[in-house]
C-alpha angles and dihedrals in degrees: 000000000000109000134186127262097256098045114111102177142265115320122210111236089206102050105014090234112147113216109204097229136091091208114094090194089070097057124103117244093248088065089079119178111004137190130205109253132192143199095258095187088066095054115102111207090213091054090050094052102035094069089259105269093222091056123098134182116257111250095009128119113285111286097013104154116243114264133202122007092336089075084077093064093127080081101031124090095241132039122254090248089065097040120121096224146167093181094273115176128033087100120168122272100209121199115223113192095178092057092047089053091050095046092045097234136124099254141352128199132187115217099207107210090166088086091071118114096272096022104260139095086236091077088077091060096041091053091057097040092049090048086061091049095046088049089053092048094046087054090056101265120144103236103158134146104038117200144177138165116236144173081227119278097072091050092053094045091049090052091052096051092040092055087050088055092042093241131139117245140181124207117197111202134171119253088249088064115129111267090229091060092048092049100046093045087065092039089060091052100259128138115236135199118197110207123199115245128021140317096293090057089053092053093050092047094063093073094032096055104031107080096186141056114283143178106255114219097174116136114281090005082085111045092212107068099076088033085069097045090057089078090076085074091048089052094048094054091044090051098043097037090236139020123297123237102238130019116194110206124189100227131204113140093009092245098118096044092048091049095049092049091050091054094052093043090054089049090054090046094058091044094250092126131019099222141017115247118244108264122213125197111214114201138171111258087229090064115020111141093147094049093049090050090053091050092049097043094241124159092218129025119250113230114267107248101208113021114196119164133125086218093097097186090051095048096100109133098183107029118205091214094044094120094044092050091051091050088051092053096045095044092045094046091239134131144213130251138189133214131188117248091251092058093045089053092043091051096050090051092046092055092047089051100046108024102033092232116125110223124194117226093264092049088055090070089070096064090035091052090045092054088049089052090050092051088052091050091243092147124073091203100248097080133120105218127194122204113204111219097200099187144017122268088235090067089072110015094140092056092048091047092048089054089058092046089054088061092048097256 
């Protein structure tokens, strides 16, 4: 696979050994969880933020500048010219003065990831992960079928990018998965298995039902999903002219929080920013293993025994990225916060009614969490706060509408 100049290989989190390959299939079992790593001394911050003059978009006219998150390929494993992309990234950063007044801080922005191709922040990661898979396929590797378990959004996103690469994919989703995800997974040409129960049942079903070797695109099994998500941090710094003070991230698997943290950490390492923002994991109170671990001072979350939240993307009782999320919180000096389902839904509706932005149910955890922080006097009053809207309102319009109907509206 073609890689970028600064890419060094995949680094084992357990041993620190760097394997000089971009192909996870080439790694020995003892490598464990790996992370892409780079020669950070070779990264010019000007190249990173100028859209990299040498980068061009895959499939575009010769010399077409890289768009979206691929413009940051100076710190991505693969060049924009090889990227499997539908112009994900470059999402709006929307100022919300009313929210700033209500929270008692200097400024509040909503980073609207619902504007990505399939309406989710996860498109960033699936774009990078599928670029790796497509590269393996082009080199003659047998990569089909592709598979992942998902509360919904990742399965839909995988199907979309697999369709672009002309590869067969299987999304395993719980029966509680949003209808929009189920419908659009099939519309994109992906196969879908609806599994009775909740997200852990969908995870277990992948090996139970796929009686063949497959390419695993679950979060943290591939090292590239949260690697794509890190570009959220790059865009925030580019748009604000520096790092914000606090970023509130709706958190389920831990993938998005870990990715955003890595992005800021890398920017600090190449001297673009002086300090990493405080990262806040926002979870639904009915399934909050990461928040509970923060409260108890644990290094790794304990599985949530009785998950019960209508926020499907956040109902992840045993998050694969739980340890990574806790590390991100600790190293950034952040925290975790929970909100009841009613407050999450009310927050998503309030943002839609007052700020135009259509938040999905999961995205509503960000403003709900910010209000909880304000009530706990977490803010000093001079902060710039970013709320990450992780998915589009059209992912879960029935849930948001039902919330209003429950209030007699």
